[in-house]
C-alpha positions in Angstrom: 0.0 0.0 0.0 2.8 2.4 0.9 4.7 1.5 -2.2 1.6 2.2 -4.3 1.1 5.6 -2.8 4.8 6.5 -3.2 4.5 5.5 -6.8 1.4 7.6 -7.2 3.1 10.6 -5.5 6.2 10.2 -7.7 4.0 10.1 -10.9 1.9 13.0 -9.9 4.9 15.2 -9.0 6.6 13.9 -12.1 9.7 12.7 -10.2 11.7 9.6 -11.3 14.7 7.9 -9.7 17.1 5.2 -10.4 19.8 3.5 -8.3 23.2 2.4 -9.4 26.1 0.3 -7.8 29.6 1.3 -7.5 30.1 0.6 -11.1 27.3 3.0 -12.0 25.2 0.1 -13.3 21.4 0.7 -12.7 20.0 -1.8 -10.2 16.5 -0.2 -9.6 14.4 2.6 -11.0 10.9 3.9 -10.5 8.6 6.9 -10.5 7.5 8.8 -13.6 9.1 7.0 -16.5 8.5 9.9 -18.9 11.4 11.6 -17.1 13.7 9.3 -18.6 12.0 9.5 -22.1 12.6 5.8 -22.6 12.2 3.4 -19.9 15.7 2.5 -18.7 17.0 -1.1 -18.5 18.5 -2.9 -15.4 22.3 -3.3 -15.5 22.6 -0.5 -18.1 25.2 2.1 -17.4 23.9 5.4 -15.9 25.9 7.3 -18.4 24.1 5.6 -21.2 20.7 6.7 -19.8 22.2 10.1 -18.9 24.8 11.2 -21.5 25.5 14.4 -19.7 27.2 12.2 -16.9 29.9 11.0 -19.5 33.1 12.4 -18.2 31.8 13.0 -14.8 32.8 9.7 -13.3 35.4 11.1 -10.9 32.7 13.4 -9.5 30.3 10.5 -9.1 33.1 8.6 -7.3 33.6 11.6 -5.0 29.8 11.5 -4.1 30.1 7.8 -3.3 33.1 8.3 -1.2 31.4 11.2 0.7 33.7 13.9 -0.5 30.9 15.6 -2.2 27.5 15.7 -0.5 25.7 15.8 -3.8 25.9 16.6 -7.5 23.4 18.6 -9.4 22.6 19.3 -13.0 19.8 21.6 -14.1 17.7 22.0 -17.1 18.7 18.9 -19.0 16.6 18.8 -22.1 15.0 15.8 -23.9 12.8 15.6 -26.9 9.7 13.5 -26.6 8.2 11.6 -29.4 5.6 14.2 -30.0 8.4 16.7 -30.7 8.0 18.6 -27.4 11.0 19.5 -25.2 11.3 18.1 -21.7 13.4 19.9 -19.1 14.8 18.0 -16.1 16.7 18.7 -13.0 19.0 16.0 -11.8 20.3 15.4 -8.2 22.8 12.6 -7.3 23.2 11.5 -3.7 25.0 8.7 -1.9 22.6 5.9 -0.8 23.4 3.4 1.9 27.2 4.2 1.3 27.6 1.7 -1.6 24.9 3.1 -4.2 24.1 6.2 -5.9 20.6 7.6 -5.9 19.8 9.6 -9.0 16.6 11.7 -8.7 15.0 13.4 -11.8 12.3 16.1 -11.5 10.4 17.4 -14.5 11.3 21.2 -14.6 9.6 21.8 -17.9 7.1 24.4 -16.7 9.7 26.3 -14.6 12.2 26.1 -17.3 10.0 27.3 -20.1 8.7 30.2 -17.7 12.3 31.1 -17.1 13.1 31.1 -20.7 10.0 33.3 -21.5 11.0 35.7 -18.7 14.6 35.8 -19.9 13.3 36.5 -23.5 11.1 39.2 -22.1 13.9 40.8 -20.2 16.1 40.7 -23.3 13.3 42.4 -25.2 12.8 44.9 -22.5 16.5 45.6 -22.5 16.5 46.0 -26.3 13.5 48.3 -25.9 15.2 50.4 -23.2 18.3 50.8 -25.3 16.2 51.8 -28.3 14.4 54.3 -26.1 17.6 55.7 -24.8 18.9 56.1 -28.5 15.6 57.8 -29.5 15.7 60.1 -26.5 19.3 61.0 -27.3 18.3 61.9 -30.9 15.3 63.9 -29.6 17.5 65.8 -27.2 20.0 66.5 -30.1 17.1 67.8 -32.2 15.7 69.9 -29.3 19.2 71.2 -28.5 20.1 72.3 -32.0 16.7 73.0 -33.7 14.5 74.2 -30.8 15.6 76.8 -28.2 16.8 74.9 -25.2 14.3 76.5 -22.7 11.4 75.9 -25.2 12.5 72.3 -25.6 12.7 71.7 -21.8 9.2 73.3 -21.3 7.7 71.0 -24.0 9.3 68.0 -22.4 7.9 68.9 -19.0 4.5 69.7 -20.3 4.8 73.2 -19.2 4.4 74.2 -22.9 1.6 72.8 -25.1 2.7 72.2 -28.8 -0.3 73.9 -30.5 -1.0 77.1 -32.3 -1.8 80.1 -30.2 -0.3 81.6 -27.2 -0.8 84.0 -24.1 -0.4 87.7 -23.5 2.7 88.4 -21.4 5.0 91.3 -20.9 8.4 90.5 -22.1 11.6 92.2 -23.3 12.7 91.8 -26.9 16.2 92.1 -28.3 17.3 92.4 -31.9 20.9 92.3 -32.8 21.8 93.1 -36.4 25.2 93.2 -38.1 26.1 96.4 -39.8 27.8 96.5 -43.2 27.3 92.7 -43.6 25.8 92.9 -47.0 28.7 95.1 -48.5 31.3 92.9 -46.8 29.9 89.6 -47.9 29.9 90.8 -51.6 33.6 90.7 -51.3 33.9 87.2 -49.9 33.4 83.8 -51.1 30.2 81.9 -50.0 32.4 79.7 -47.7 34.0 82.7 -46.2 30.6 84.5 -45.7 29.1 81.5 -43.9 32.1 81.1 -41.7 32.0 84.8 -40.9 28.3 84.7 -40.1 28.7 81.6 -37.9 31.2 83.4 -35.8 29.1 86.6 -35.2 25.9 84.6 -34.7 27.6 82.5 -32.1 28.8 85.6 -30.4 25.2 87.0 -30.2 23.6 83.7 -29.1 26.3 83.1 -26.5 25.7 86.5 -25.0 22.0 86.1 -24.9 22.1 82.5 -23.3 24.6 83.7 -20.7 22.0 86.4 -19.6 19.0 83.9 -19.8 17.5 84.9 -22.9 16.0 82.8 -25.7 16.8 83.1 -29.3 13.7 82.6 -31.2 14.6 83.6 -34.6 17.6 84.1 -37.1 16.8 86.7 -39.7 19.6 86.6 -42.1 22.5 88.4 -40.2 20.1 89.4 -37.4 19.2 87.6 -34.2 15.8 88.0 -32.3 15.7 87.0 -28.6 13.1 87.3 -25.9 13.3 87.5 -22.1 10.7 86.4 -19.6 9.4 83.6 -21.7 8.8 80.7 -21.6 10.2 80.9 -17.9 9.3 83.9 -15.9 12.0 86.3 -15.3 11.2 89.4 -13.1 14.4 91.1 -14.2 13.9 90.5 -17.8 14.6 94.2 -18.8 18.0 94.0 -16.9 19.0 90.7 -18.5 18.2 91.9 -22.0 20.4 95.1 -21.5 23.1 92.8 -20.0 23.0 90.6 -23.2 23.1 93.6 -25.5 26.2 95.0 -23.8 27.7 91.6 -23.7 27.2 91.2 -27.4 29.2 94.4 -28.1 32.0 93.5 -25.7 32.4 90.0 -27.2 32.4 91.4 -30.7 35.1 93.8 -29.7 37.2 90.9 -28.2 36.9 89.1 -31.4 38.0 92.0 -33.5 41.0 92.5 -31.2 42.2 89.0 -31.7 41.6 88.8 -35.6 44.5 88.6 -38.1 42.7 88.3 -41.3 41.8 91.0 -43.9 38.1 90.8 -43.7 36.7 94.3 -42.6 35.4 94.3 -39.0 31.8 94.0 -38.5 29.8 95.3 -35.4 26.2 94.7 -34.1 23.5 97.3 -33.7 21.3 96.2 -30.8 17.7 97.4 -30.1 15.7 96.4 -27.0 12.1 97.2 -26.2 9.7 96.0 -23.3 5.9 95.5 -23.7 2.9 93.2 -23.9 2.9 90.6 -26.7 1.4 87.3 -27.5 4.0 84.7 -26.7 3.5 81.2 -28.1 3.4 79.1 -31.2 2.7 80.5 -34.7 2.9 78.9 -38.1 1.1 76.3 -40.1 -0.5 73.0 -39.3 2.7 71.1 -40.0 5.4 73.6 -38.7 5.3 75.6 -35.4 7.6 78.3 -34.3 7.7 79.6 -30.8 8.0 83.4 -30.9 6.5 86.7 -29.9 4.0 88.8 -31.8 2.9 92.3 -31.2 3.6 96.1 -31.6 6.4 95.8 -28.9 8.2 93.4 -31.1 7.9 95.8 -34.2 9.2 98.6 -32.1 12.3 96.7 -30.9 13.0 95.9 -34.5 12.7 99.6 -35.5 14.9 100.6 -32.5 17.6 98.0 -33.7 17.5 99.4 -37.3 18.2 102.9 -35.8 21.3 101.7 -33.7 24.6 102.4 -35.1 27.6 99.9 -34.8 28.5 99.1 -31.2 25.4 100.8 -29.8 22.7 99.3 -27.6 19.4 101.3 -27.8 16.4 100.7 -25.6 12.8 102.0 -25.7 11.3 104.0 -22.9 9.5 101.1 -21.3 12.7 99.1 -20.9 14.5 102.2 -19.7 11.9 102.7 -16.9 12.6 99.2 -15.6 16.4 99.9 -15.2 16.9 103.8 -15.1 18.4 103.6 -11.7 20.9 100.8 -12.8 22.2 102.0 -16.0 24.3 104.8 -17.6 22.1 106.1 -20.4 21.9 109.0 -22.9 18.5 110.0 -24.1 18.2 110.5 -27.8 15.8 112.9 -29.6 12.3 111.3 -29.9 12.3 109.3 -33.2 9.5 108.8 -35.7 9.7 105.1 -36.8 8.0 103.8 -39.9 4.4 102.5 -39.2 4.2 104.5 -35.9 1.7 107.4 -35.4 3.9 108.9 -32.6 7.4 109.5 -31.9 9.3 107.0 -29.7 11.7 107.9 -26.9 14.8 106.0 -27.2 18.0 105.8 -24.8 21.6 104.9 -25.7 22.8 102.5 -22.9 26.6 102.6 -22.2 26.9 100.8 -18.9 25.0 98.5 -16.5 25.5 98.6 -12.8 26.8 95.5 -11.0 27.3 93.6 -14.4 30.0 91.0 -13.3 29.7 89.2 -16.7 30.5 92.3 -18.6 33.3 93.4 -16.3 35.1 90.1 -16.6 34.9 90.5 -20.3 36.1 94.0 -20.3 39.3 93.0 -18.5 40.4 91.2 -21.5 40.2 94.3 -23.7 
């Protein structure tokens, strides 16, 4: 009765066993025969039934001698007659000091689950690396084709990628190269583009150092905004710092040049006022920028600025009048404006450590 129950238990748990003598010849077997694939024969060598034990005779002897407490092999695979794979775990123990007890357990479910999990982990790892690669490409595109602050706001869902915008007071800066057209006529196309790269880099670097966002390149001119997309209470101060820094960096560049290309300098115009800030364009292409009369005035002020000058409108001046050295210019009648506009020439900004550090190199 007990033997029948044991056999039933072994069959139910899909466990089989065989016993060998010192010569590793099978003397007994039982349990779930499917674990052997084919029913073993008495007096057959264990290495014939279990080919994976070939070459392991020394280890088996160590188990018999008690040197090793046990020997285990995992996930041995066998092909059944129906073509399905069977996975077995094998444990070898010393039995009654003169025999080896070899225990098989069907590990197919566990093994296939482990394989599936391993495959899923591998697929997830590949997907993760693919996502990392995609994110790096997106970051590259955002870095070089979209203003950094705008790209960050988009990624953080602080800026919605749809047409339209909001009304906000900002400070707008235009920096335009003087005598660029006449100078470029004397240069090759490669020389022209190299020269333009240098000057635009000067302007964008100065703007970025002051916290501004370049929203447009217009030929040899740069348009930047302050107080958007992130709020900057001192936006007027920042814009003036950027304008003065542009002029200082351009002067430093001219000082170190050794070529025969005529020197170029920026005219900078700055204005503060209400605008609509957001996305404009078509259904398939957006551009983050500012729209409004204050932008037009900033552009007109820039066109009025001479080389090396930083001119600001009256709204900007009111924000910083206690922190700048400025000269009022005669009220100017700009094209498209019904009234004259007050303009100030800024020559210095109080407590401008960025600019002071640059001036030390002049």
